[in-house]
N, C-alpha and C positions, 0 to 999 in steps of 0.2 A: 762526335762530328765537330769540326772547328768551326767557331761562330764567323761569319763572313765578316771582314771589315776593311775599311781603306786604308791604303798605305799612308806615309807622314807626308810623302809629296803630294797624293792626292788631295789630302784635306787641304793643303796648303793652296794648290794651283787649280782645282775645280772649283766652278761656282757653285752655289747652292742650288741650282737648278739641276746642274749635273749630277750633284749628290743625291739629290730627291729621287731623281730619275734611276739613279744605279741603285737605292734602296728599294724602290718599286719593282724593281724588274729582279733583284737578287734577292731581297732578305725579306720581303712583305708576304705573308702567308694566305692571302687571299681573305676568303671567308671561312677560315678555320673559327670554329666556337670560340668566343673569349669571354665575353660579358654575357654570361649567360645567366637565367632564375638562379639556378644550382651556385654556380660561382659565386654569384653576387648574396644568397642567403649563406653560403659555406663563409664567406669574408665577414659578413655582417657579425654572425656568432662568434666565430674567433676573433674577431676584432674586439668584441665586446669582451671577450672573455681576458685578451691579451692585454686589452685596457686596464683591467683589474688587477693584471700583476704589475704593469708600469706604474700604477698608482700607488701599489703596495711598497715597491722598491724606492719608488721617486723620493716618497715621505721619509724614506730613511737613508737616501743618498743624495738626493737632490738631481739625480741623473735620469731620463728619460731612455729607456732602451729601445732599439731597433728590433723589431718582430718579424722583420722581412722572411728572412731565409727560416726562421722557425716555424712560421706559418705555412711556408711552401713544403718543408718537409712532413709535416702533421696531415695538409689535404693531400700530398700525393700517396701515403701510406692511407690514409683514411681510405681514399677512394679507388685504390688498390684493391683493401679488404672489401668494398661494396661489388666489385666487379665478381668475387666469388658467390654473391648472391644475384648475380644478372643484371648487375647496373652497367651501365656504361662508363668507360675510364674518363678522368678527366684529360683534356687536352693540355699541351704545354702552355699555351695561352689561357685556357680558364684558369689554369693555377696562376699564371701571372697578374692575370685581372684581379683574382682571390686575393693575393699578398699587396697589391695595392690600396685594397678595401682595410684589409686588417692592420698594414702598416699606419695608414692614415686613420684609424681609429685608436690605434696604442698611442699616436702621439697627441691626442687630446687631451690628455692627462696633465700636459706641461704645465698650462696657467692655472692650473686647480694646486698643484705646487708650489707655485711661486709668486706671480703677482697678485691674482683673487687671493688667496690664502694672507699675503704680506697686508693687502687691504684691509683685509677683515682683522688681523691683529692689530694695525694700526689705530684703526678707529673705531675698534671693537663692535663692530656692527655686521649682522649677517646679511649676506648679500641672497637675495632671494633665489631660489633653485630655477627657477624660469629665467630670470635674468643673465644667471650663470650661463645656461644652456643658449640662449641669444648671443648672448656675447661672443661665447666661442665658436659658434656656429658662424655666424656672418663674419667674424675676423679671418677662420678657416677658409672659408667661401673666398673671400677678399684674394688672400693668399694664393690659391688657386688660380683666380683669374689674372691677376698680377703674373704669375709664373708663366701660363702660357705663349705670351706673346714671347718671353725668354727661351721657350723651348726650341723656336726654331734656331734662335742665334746658337746656343750654348751644345743642344744636341745635333739636331738637322746641319748645321754648318760646321762649326769648329769641333764637332765630335769630343767633346769635353769626357775625359773618364767617367767621373762620378762614381767614386772606388767602390762603396758598398751597393750601388745600384749594380755595377758591372758583375761584383762578387754574386751577386743574387741571380743575375742573367746565365752565369756559368754553373751555379747549383742547380738552376732548371734545366740547362743544356744536359749536363750530367745525368741527372734524373730520368729522362725522356728520351735521350738520344744516346746515352752513352752507359755506363756501368750502374745499372739499376739496384744492383744488389748493395753499391754504398748507401743510396737512399735509404733502404731496409736495414742496412747497420746502423746508419745514423738515428733513423727513427727509434729504433730497440733502445740504442744508447741513451736517448730523451725521455721514451717512456720509463725504463727503469729507474733513471734519476729523478725523475719527477715521482715515481712511487715511492722511493727511499725516501726523501724528502716531505712529502705527503705523508706518508705513514709515522715518520719521527714527529711532525708538528701535529699530528691528531694525538699522540700518544702526550706531548706537551700541552695541547689544549684543553684548559680547566674546564670550558663551558662544555666540551664535547663529552668529556668524561664524565661530569656533573650530571649531564643530563641523561646519560648512557646508564651510568649506575645507580641513580637515583631515582631519576623519573620514568625509564622504561622497565629497569631490573629492580626496581623498589629498595634498594640497598639503604641504609640509613646512613651510609658515610662513602666517600668516594676517595678513590686516589689518581692521580697524574703524576708523569714521569717531571722533575724537575729539569729546567733548561737550564740552571746555575753551573757553571762548571769550576768555580773556586771553592765548593762546600768542603772538599779534600784537604785544600790549603789550612782553610780555618781550623780544621779539625786536628790538622799537624800543629798548628800557633798554638792551640789550646794545650797541647802536651810539651812543645818545644817554645818557651817564652822568648829566646834569641830570634824565634822568625819575624820578619817587619810585618805590620798590618797598618802603619802610619807611615805618612810623610809631610814632616814637617808640624807633627801632632794632630793632622787630619785623617781620619781613618780612610782606606782605599776607597770603600763604598760611597763616601760622602764625595770624593772627587769623580765618582764614576765609575772607577777601575774594578768592574765586576763582569768577566766575561759570561755570555750568554751563547748557548747552542742555537745558531740560525744558519742552515743551510742554504737559505736565500741569498743571504751575504757571501757564502762561499762560493755560488755560484755568480755573482756579480763581480766579485774579486777574480776571478778566472777570467770572465771578459775584460775587465779593465786590463789586468796584466801586471807585471812585477815593478815597473816603474812606478804604476800609480799605488798599488798596493803600499810598497815601499815608502813613497812620501805620504800616504794618509798614514803610515805606523809611525812617520817621524813627526808628523803634525800634532798627532794624537799624545806622543810621549813627551815632546816639546811643551803643550800645555797642560796635561792634567798631571804630571810629575814634577816640572819645574816652574812654570812660570804661575800657573794657578797658586799652588803654597807658596812661593816667592810672596805672592801680592798679598794671601792671607796673611803671612808672619808679617808683612810691613802694614797691614791694616788698611790697603786700599781695598779688597774684599772684605765685606764685614759678614758675617754669619746671616741665614735668613731668620734664624731663631736662634735663642739659646746665647751661651757665650764660650769663648774658647778658654778663659779660665776655670770654669768649673767643670770642662769637657762636655759641655751640653751644645755645645755648636751643632748647627744644621746647616747643610749646605746643599749639596746634591749636582750633579752634574747640569742640568737645564739652568739652575740659579746660577751657577759661575759662568756658564756660557753669556746668559740674556744679561749680567750686571757688570760685567767686565771683558770678558776672555773673546767674544764676540768681534769685537772692534779690530782687533789685528788680525784676527782670522779672514775677516771681509776685504780690509785692507790689504792684503796678500792675495786675494782671491781677483780683487779686482785689475790691481795693478798687474798682476800675470796676465789675465785676460786681454786687456789693454795694449800692452807691451807687445804680446804674440800677435795681436790683429795688424799694429802699427809698423811692426817687423815685417811684414809682408809686403812692402809698397806695391810691388807687381799684381799681388792680387786684388787690389784696390784701385789701381789704374787700369788693368785689364778688364775691370768689370764695366769702366766708360768707353772703352776703346772701340770704336767701329758704331758707337749707338750715334754719334752725330755726323758719320763720314757721308758720303755719297753714295747713294744707295743705287745699284744695278737695276733694271727692270728687268725682272723675269716672272716666266709663266708658274703659276703655282700647282705643280703636277700633282701635291698631295690633297688639294683642297677636299675632295670627297672624303676623307677618312680624319684631316684635321680637325680640331676644335675650331669653327669658325670666328676668326678675330673680332668679328662685330659683337661677339658674345662678351670680350673683354673689355672694348671699346664702350660698351652701353653698361656693362654690369658694375665695372670698378666706380666709376662717378656716383651710380645708385647707394653700392654700398658703403662708400666712402662717408656719403650723406647717412645714412643710416647707423653708420659706427660713431662718427660725430654726435649724432643725436642720444645714441644710448651713453656714452659717456657722459653728457651733460645732464642727462634724466636719471641714469643710475647713481653716478658716481658725482656729480656737481661739477664736471670739468667745464669750464668755460667754453664757450662755443670756439672763439677766437683762437684758444689754447689747442683744441681738437682740430681745427682746421689747419693752422700753423703746423701741427705734427705731420701732416702727410706728406709733404716734400720730403722731410726727413724721413720717416718710415720708408719711403719709397726709395730714397738715397741709400740707406743701410739695408735695406731687403737686397740691392742688386749687390751690394759687398758680400752679403751672406751666401747668395745664390752662386756668388763666383767663386769663392772660398769653397763651398760644397761642391763644385763641379771639379775643382783641381785637386783636392784634398780630400774631402769625404768628412769634412767638420764642418759643421755650421756653429759661427761664433755668435749664437744667439745671445748668451751671458753679457759678451762685451759690448756689443751693438747697442742692448736695450738700457747699460748702464749710461750710454753716452746720452740717449733720449732721457732719462732717468734726471742726471746732471742738468742739462740744458733746461729741460722744462720745469726741474725743481727751482732753477735759479729766476725762471719769469714767476712763478708761484710757489713761495715756500710754505704758506698758511695751510693750502690744501693739501695732503698729501696724494688726493686721487689724481692730482696733475701730473706728478710725475711716475707714480704706480702705474696709471693706467695706460698713460700714452708709450709709456716703456712698454707695459704689457701688449699694445698694439703691436709696437715694432717687432716684440719676439714672436707673436702667434704668426703674424703675416710673413716674416721670414721664415719661420720653422715651415710652415705650410707649403711656401713656396719653393722652398729647397727641397722638401720633401716629396714634394709632387714631381719634380725634375728626376730626384733620385730613382723614385718608382717608375718614371716613363723609360729611364735608361734601359732597365733588362727587357721592357715591351719594345722597344726600338732595335735592340741587339736581336732579337727572337723572331720580328716582324709582326708586331700585332697593331691594333689600331690606336693611335693617340686618344681620339675622343672618347672610346671606351674606358681607358684608364682614368682619364678626368672624371667622366662619370662616376666610376669606381670608388675614386679619392671622396667624392663628394657622398657617397653611399657611406664610406668609412667614417665621415665625421660625424654624420648623425648618430651611426651606431657608437662611437666614443663616447660623444655628448651625452647620450641616452644610457650608457651603463656606468660610466665614471662619475657623472653629478649624483644621483641619489646615493652610490658608493662613498664618495667623499662625504656626503651629511652624515651617513650612517657611521662612518670609521673615526670622523672628527669633530663633527657639530652635535653628535647624540650624548648629552650627560645623562649617564647610567644612574648617578646619584640625584637627579632630580625627579619629582613627581609626574608621571608621564599623564599628558592630557591629549585626547584625539585621538587613542587609541595605538595601535602598534605602528601605524605611517607619521607619528608625530614628528621622528626624527625629520622629516623634510622641513619643518619650521624652523629647526636650528634649535638650539637650548633658550631656556628662559632669558628674559631680561634681565641685564644686571652680571650675566655669567662673565668671568674674563676668559674671552677667546683663544687668547694665547695660552694661559694655561691650559685650557682645555684641548686646544690642537697641539700643544707641541708636549711630547711626553717621553719618558725614558725608550718606550718603544718606538714612538715616529719622532723624530727629530724634526722634521721640516727644515732641512738646511738650506734649499733653495729659496723658501720663503722668508728664511731669517735673513739672509744675505740682502735679500730686496727689500725687508724691512730695515735692516741695519743703516743701508744706503739712505733709504726715506727718513729715517731717525736724524741721520747725519746733515740731511739738507735741510730738515726745520730747526733742529737746534743749533746748527752749527758747531765748529770746533771748540767753541767755548762752553758748551753744554756737557763735553765730556771731563771725565777727570784727567789730571794732569800725566798721570803714569799711562792711564789709556792713550793719550794723543802720541804721547812717546813711542808706544807700542807699535801704533798705527804707522809712524813714518819709519822706525825700523823694520817692520815688517813689508811695508811698501819697496822700499830700498833693497832689502833683501830678494824680493820677487823680482824687482829689475834685472839685479846681479843675476840670479839665475837664471832667467829668461836669455839674457846676453850671451850666458856663459853655452845656455843650450842652441843659439845661434852659431856662436863660436865653433863648437864641436860637431855641426851637422845633426843636431838634434839626437847626439849619442849620451848627453849628459843623463846619468841614470834615475835623476828625482825631478819631480815636476811640482813649481811652486803654487799651482793652483791646488794640486791635490794635497799639498802639505796644508794649505789654508782651509781647504775643506775636513783634513782631520782635527782642527779645532771645533768644527760643529756638528760632524758627525758623532753619535754616542760612541764612546771608546769599545763597547763591545761589539759593534756592527762593523768597527775599523779594523779590529781584531780577526773577527771571521773575512773580512774581505783580504785583509792580509794573509790569512792563511791559504785562502781559495787562490791567490795570484801567486804565493810560493809552491803550493803542490801542482798546480798545472803547468808552471815554468819548469820544475823540477822533473815533472814527468814528459815534458815535451823534451828536454835535453836529455833523458833517459832514452825515451824511444827515437831512436836516430835511423833506424832499418826501415828503408822504404819499403812498402806493401807489408810490415809485418802488422800482427794483431794489436800490437802496443802503438805501434805508428796510426792506425787506424782509428783506435780509442781515444788516445790522449792529444794528439794533433789536429787528425782529419774531423773527429768528432768532438774538439772540446767544445765548440759553441752549442751543439745539441744539448750536450751535458749538461752546461751550465744554465742553458735557458730551460731544462727540466726539473733543475735544482730550484731555480728561481720560481717556475710556473707551478710546481707541486707542493713548495712550501708556503707560497704566496696565497695561493687559492683557499688551500686549506686553512691557513691563519685566517685570511678573510672571512671563512664558513664558522670559524670558531665564534668571532665576534658577532656574525648573524644569529648563531645559535643562541649566543648569552643574551640578545635584546630581545628575540622574537618567541626563543621554545622554552628559556628557564623560567621556573617558576619563583619569584622573589619569598 
């Protein structure tokens, strides 16, 4: 069934009161169940689970993935199966309310893998778990209250597209009012992909296999499947001496060039697409096969231990990135983000169009279902004061710096929301860097000043944009806006409760230190004196988002003079290259096959993850070009179900991978 919508002429000429009246009479579904107890519980649980997958993938790639469509399909099939047991089926609006909860929970991992992790690396201080939860929840709620006054303008009046939200609305309409077989097909594809990825991850998981074979079955030894994909190559190299195993005298493995089997990264690459996958590969090859070996041969990068002369030099991917390579990668990402934002002046200008114009006095025909405006007018000042207080008490940000940051945060949030409305992309990274540089200039001595004010920008902007993206499908399908606002707040709590303990467990639990306080000692963080950056950043989890934030903070604190001359030159060259690429992208109307941002990211992400993401991007792109016949099985599988398959690969591998770490901590006997 076609979703009712206004024509372009009606959007331009009708008043908001007319548009609201049309929506109330034509689209609104009255009292159809929406935010029910079961939709709230389902969203809460699914959101907690999907926030775990976001934390896992984000720590590897620096990206936070949307989980709206994934949660919609899962809930649709789940309740279809429950109807076989006599349960009442989910309504379309219950599913929509559920996806609001799940999506907001999934986005709660963003600060954990960016500003908060960077703060802990820079200061070498663990943020107490309750402070992390309070910080994330308060700023997220602030984003919700900032968003709702904007909802009337962007959704009710201007009817902005919010592309990802619209796509979610179309999927919901298809599942409940169209071809329901499509939903079952996509859910089956998602489930099979998750089972395959989970099965492979279980076979790879050393803790699983040790616990199962030694402690459950009583064996004296155990076996687990190796995830190393280059073992065969080194076996051949041992027989055929002419096969290369070094670049400029440095072994491949010392450069991080050792591919690993990681199906979650294949799924992430499939979602990212060929342009991003190819760009990541370019950045990785450029850095680890050309730039890093070149700098090593010139003596600009010295070994972590040993020496090149006697062949005992030890480097490693993380050491190479942290000691030199990070700088040109960060320069490229920051320059690309800022140019991309500033190259769209109409996105910025239109964000403020109509804000200060003369308003017509109109009757609010939706007052009984909208979130009352007084809640925002009262709640925003209260939460602003609370957030500034937390910045001062938790991180030592001066009161006046915190208060001064609020106008900039509101300004940049408005730009972010407008960008999301038009393009579906929230430029949180670029906007947060504006805050970082601005407040870093005011206070270079305290890294929290630039990191946490920028963290406020990023979190408020992300939640405001995300809420409006969630409300778009509800508006399309006739749901009550205030129900989605409440659901979003439920998701905020779900994501914070699920992701914060998991963050401590995955990144702040020192397995090599003596445990004190029982199994839950991980919530206190590692023992004093632990190098948090070495603990949090590993070959498995590179924390590229946090490393970018930390790199900017270090640059602010030390200035350009603190960098090696070669690193400074590399930064300038990388920034110029990023500007050129972004300009070419504009000239070619976004047809340029590479992304400067992704090239820079390829420097920070481990090569094994980059290779798997590239492989996933190429596989799905090739399958999509091959499956051209509309309605064919191959088309339904590789094109129509690409997102569910990728989501299944990510969820299966991530959840089982997290489980392996939990088993290693709580169940294995030392």
